[in-house]
C-alpha positions as CSV (number, residue, x, y, z in Angstrom):
1,X,-11.1,-4.8,-35.3
2,X,-11.7,-7.5,-32.5
3,X,-12.3,-6.8,-29.0
4,X,-9.3,-5.0,-27.2
5,X,-7.1,-6.8,-24.9
6,X,-7.0,-6.3,-21.2
7,X,-3.8,-4.3,-21.6
8,X,-5.1,-1.9,-24.2
9,X,-8.4,-1.4,-22.4
10,X,-6.6,-0.4,-19.3
11,X,-4.6,2.2,-21.7
12,X,-8.0,3.4,-22.8
13,X,-9.2,4.2,-19.4
14,X,-5.7,5.7,-18.6
15,X,-6.2,7.9,-21.9
16,X,-3.1,6.3,-23.4
17,X,-4.5,4.2,-26.1
18,X,-4.4,5.2,-29.9
19,X,-7.0,6.9,-31.5
20,X,-8.0,4.0,-33.5
21,X,-8.2,1.8,-30.2
22,X,-10.2,4.8,-28.4
23,X,-12.5,4.8,-31.1
24,X,-13.3,1.1,-30.8
25,X,-13.7,1.3,-27.1
26,X,-16.7,3.8,-27.9
27,X,-18.2,2.0,-30.7
28,X,-18.0,-1.6,-29.4
29,X,-20.6,-2.3,-26.7
30,X,-18.5,-5.2,-25.0
31,X,-15.4,-3.1,-25.0
32,X,-17.2,0.1,-23.7
33,X,-18.8,-1.7,-21.0
34,X,-15.5,-3.4,-19.8
35,X,-13.8,0.1,-19.8
36,X,-16.8,1.4,-17.7
37,X,-16.1,-1.2,-15.2
38,X,-12.4,-0.1,-15.0
39,X,-13.5,3.4,-14.5
40,X,-15.8,2.4,-11.7
41,X,-13.0,0.7,-9.9
42,X,-10.9,3.9,-10.3
43,X,-13.8,6.1,-9.1
44,X,-14.4,3.7,-6.1
45,X,-10.7,3.6,-5.1
46,X,-10.4,7.6,-5.3
47,X,-13.2,7.8,-2.6
48,X,-11.3,5.6,-0.2
49,X,-11.1,7.7,3.2
50,X,-7.5,7.9,3.3
51,X,-6.7,8.5,-0.2
52,X,-4.7,11.3,-1.1
53,X,-6.3,14.7,-2.6
54,X,-5.3,13.4,-6.0
55,X,-5.6,9.8,-6.2
56,X,-2.6,7.9,-7.9
57,X,-2.7,6.1,-11.1
58,X,0.2,3.9,-9.8
59,X,-2.0,3.0,-6.8
60,X,-5.1,2.0,-9.1
61,X,-2.4,0.0,-11.2
62,X,-1.0,-1.7,-8.4
63,X,-4.2,-2.8,-6.5
64,X,-5.2,-4.5,-10.0
65,X,-2.0,-6.0,-10.3
66,X,-2.3,-7.4,-6.9
67,X,-5.6,-8.6,-7.2
68,X,-4.5,-10.7,-10.1
69,X,-1.7,-12.2,-8.5
70,X,-3.4,-13.3,-5.2
71,X,-3.9,-17.2,-4.8
72,X,-6.8,-16.9,-2.3
73,X,-10.4,-16.5,-3.5
74,X,-11.3,-13.4,-5.1
75,X,-13.8,-12.3,-2.8
76,X,-11.8,-12.4,0.2
77,X,-8.8,-10.6,-1.5
78,X,-11.0,-7.5,-1.5
79,X,-12.9,-7.8,1.8
80,X,-10.8,-5.1,3.5
81,X,-12.0,-2.4,1.1
82,X,-15.7,-2.5,2.2
83,X,-18.7,-3.7,0.3
84,X,-19.2,-0.9,-2.3
85,X,-15.6,-0.7,-3.2
86,X,-15.2,-4.5,-3.3
87,X,-18.1,-4.8,-5.7
88,X,-16.6,-2.5,-8.1
89,X,-13.5,-4.2,-7.9
90,X,-14.8,-7.5,-8.5
91,X,-16.5,-6.7,-11.5
92,X,-13.1,-6.1,-13.2
93,X,-10.9,-8.8,-11.7
94,X,-11.2,-10.7,-15.2
95,X,-9.2,-8.1,-16.6
96,X,-5.4,-8.7,-16.4
97,X,-3.3,-5.8,-15.4
98,X,-0.2,-4.3,-16.7
99,X,2.8,-4.8,-15.1
100,X,3.4,-2.2,-12.3
101,X,6.4,-1.4,-10.1
102,X,5.3,-2.7,-6.8
103,X,8.2,-1.2,-4.7
104,X,7.4,2.3,-6.1
105,X,3.8,1.9,-5.2
106,X,4.4,0.6,-1.9
107,X,6.8,3.5,-1.2
108,X,4.3,5.9,-2.4
109,X,1.9,4.7,0.1
110,X,4.1,4.3,3.0
111,X,5.5,7.8,2.8
112,X,2.0,9.4,2.6
113,X,0.9,7.7,5.4
114,X,4.2,8.2,7.5
115,X,4.0,12.0,6.9
116,X,0.2,12.1,7.6
117,X,0.9,10.6,11.1
118,X,3.4,13.5,12.0
119,X,1.3,16.4,10.6
120,X,-2.0,15.4,12.2
121,X,-3.1,15.4,15.9
122,X,-0.5,15.9,18.4
123,X,2.3,15.4,15.8
124,X,3.9,12.5,17.6
125,X,2.9,9.9,15.0
126,X,1.8,7.6,17.8
127,X,-1.6,6.6,19.3
128,X,0.1,5.1,22.4
129,X,3.5,5.9,23.4
130,X,5.8,3.5,25.2
131,X,9.7,2.2,24.7
132,X,8.6,-1.1,25.8
133,X,8.3,-3.5,22.8
134,X,5.9,-5.8,24.9
135,X,3.6,-3.2,25.9
136,X,3.2,-1.8,22.2
137,X,2.9,-5.5,20.9
138,X,0.0,-6.0,23.3
139,X,-1.6,-3.0,22.3
140,X,-1.4,-3.7,18.4
141,X,-2.3,-7.3,19.2
142,X,-5.6,-6.2,20.9
143,X,-6.3,-3.4,18.1
144,X,-5.7,-6.0,15.2
145,X,-6.6,-9.3,16.9
146,X,-3.4,-11.1,15.7
147,X,0.0,-11.4,17.5
148,X,2.2,-8.3,16.2
149,X,6.1,-8.7,16.7
150,X,7.5,-5.5,17.4
151,X,11.1,-5.1,16.1
152,X,13.6,-4.1,18.7
153,X,15.5,-1.0,18.3
154,X,19.1,-0.6,17.2
155,X,20.2,2.9,16.5
156,X,17.0,4.2,16.8
157,X,14.9,4.6,20.2
158,X,11.3,2.9,20.4
159,X,8.6,5.9,21.3
160,X,5.4,4.3,20.3
161,X,2.9,2.7,18.1
162,X,-0.3,3.3,15.7
163,X,-2.8,1.8,13.3
164,X,-2.2,3.3,10.0
165,X,-3.4,2.9,6.6
166,X,-1.4,0.9,3.4
167,X,-3.4,0.3,0.4
168,X,-6.8,1.3,2.0
169,X,-6.2,-1.2,4.8
170,X,-5.6,-1.0,8.7
171,X,-1.9,-1.6,9.1
172,X,0.0,-1.7,12.6
173,X,2.9,0.7,12.5
174,X,5.6,1.2,15.4
175,X,7.6,4.5,15.5
176,X,11.1,5.0,16.4
177,X,13.1,8.3,17.1
178,X,16.8,8.8,15.9
179,X,18.8,11.9,15.9
180,X,18.4,12.5,12.4
181,X,14.4,11.9,12.0
182,X,11.3,10.2,13.1
183,X,11.1,6.6,11.6
184,X,8.0,4.5,11.0
185,X,8.1,0.8,10.7
186,X,5.0,-0.6,9.0
187,X,4.0,-4.1,9.7
188,X,1.6,-5.3,7.2
189,X,-0.8,-8.3,8.3
190,X,-0.5,-11.7,6.4
191,X,-3.4,-12.0,3.8
192,X,-3.5,-8.2,3.1
193,X,-2.9,-6.5,-0.1
194,X,-0.1,-4.4,1.6
195,X,1.5,-7.7,2.7
196,X,1.6,-9.1,-1.0
197,X,2.9,-5.7,-2.1
198,X,5.9,-6.0,0.5
199,X,6.7,-9.7,-0.7
200,X,6.9,-8.3,-4.4
201,X,9.0,-5.4,-3.2
202,X,11.2,-7.2,-0.6
203,X,14.9,-6.3,-0.4
204,X,14.3,-3.0,-2.2
205,X,15.0,0.6,-1.0
206,X,13.5,3.6,-2.8
207,X,14.4,7.2,-2.4
208,X,10.7,9.1,-2.5
209,X,9.5,12.6,-1.9
210,X,10.0,15.1,0.6
211,X,13.4,13.7,1.2
212,X,12.0,10.2,2.5
213,X,13.4,6.7,2.1
214,X,11.8,3.5,2.0
215,X,13.2,0.3,2.6
216,X,11.3,-3.3,2.5
217,X,13.2,-5.7,4.8
218,X,12.4,-9.1,6.3
219,X,11.8,-9.0,10.2
220,X,13.2,-11.5,12.7
221,X,10.4,-14.0,11.7
222,X,11.0,-13.5,7.9
223,X,7.7,-11.5,7.5
224,X,8.1,-8.3,5.5
225,X,8.3,-4.8,7.2
226,X,8.5,-1.3,5.5
227,X,10.8,1.2,7.1
228,X,10.4,5.0,6.3
229,X,12.3,7.9,7.2
230,X,14.1,11.2,6.1
231,X,17.7,9.6,5.9
232,X,19.9,7.5,3.8
233,X,19.0,3.8,2.7
234,X,22.0,2.8,4.9
235,X,21.0,4.7,7.9
236,X,17.5,3.4,7.5
237,X,18.3,-0.1,7.6
238,X,20.1,0.3,11.0
239,X,17.3,1.8,12.8
240,X,15.8,-1.6,13.9
241,X,17.1,-4.9,14.5
242,X,16.3,-7.4,11.7
């Protein structure tokens, strides 16, 4: 048998390959080395500080997929993950990913970050509280070093902002309150993996775990934003002005 394709190697790592393919991956030095590189990536991603208790295979597959689809230089694509993780990821970028559902992976990350914000600390979901978009935009701009456009509320009430995590990257987020539930709006920065996932998932709405819905919509400037809350997709899309 010739060396395994990237897709089959990924299946080997995930334990989904056939018995013959698994045996080849153990016997072939080249394939065994490439499989170990993939496992090293998964282990490194599982150690990210904001990862969930059980790291998601969907997250791993999505990060692999985003890396392969980036047009910028590979080293820059993974700079936000830190030196040790970036080194592990760079070792496997030559392996093409299998197709993944970017909207589903993004929703999984956004819901985890949204729920975490309201179950830790003061439980308000905010690091700074204000109903003034200008004040929050200034606070986020100072923290992230780039201009951040805060969406104006429509049916929701603006209450504050925070720095959160999507795909292991610091991401601006704004918090709104509605009669039904609190809502987080994530504003991924251009050039990040979260922004790339949003571009792949733009226009989608997904009903996720714990009654949460996630919608990826274009903001006023056309850049994508991720809206998360425990309500229907129709209600969620009416919280902020787009």
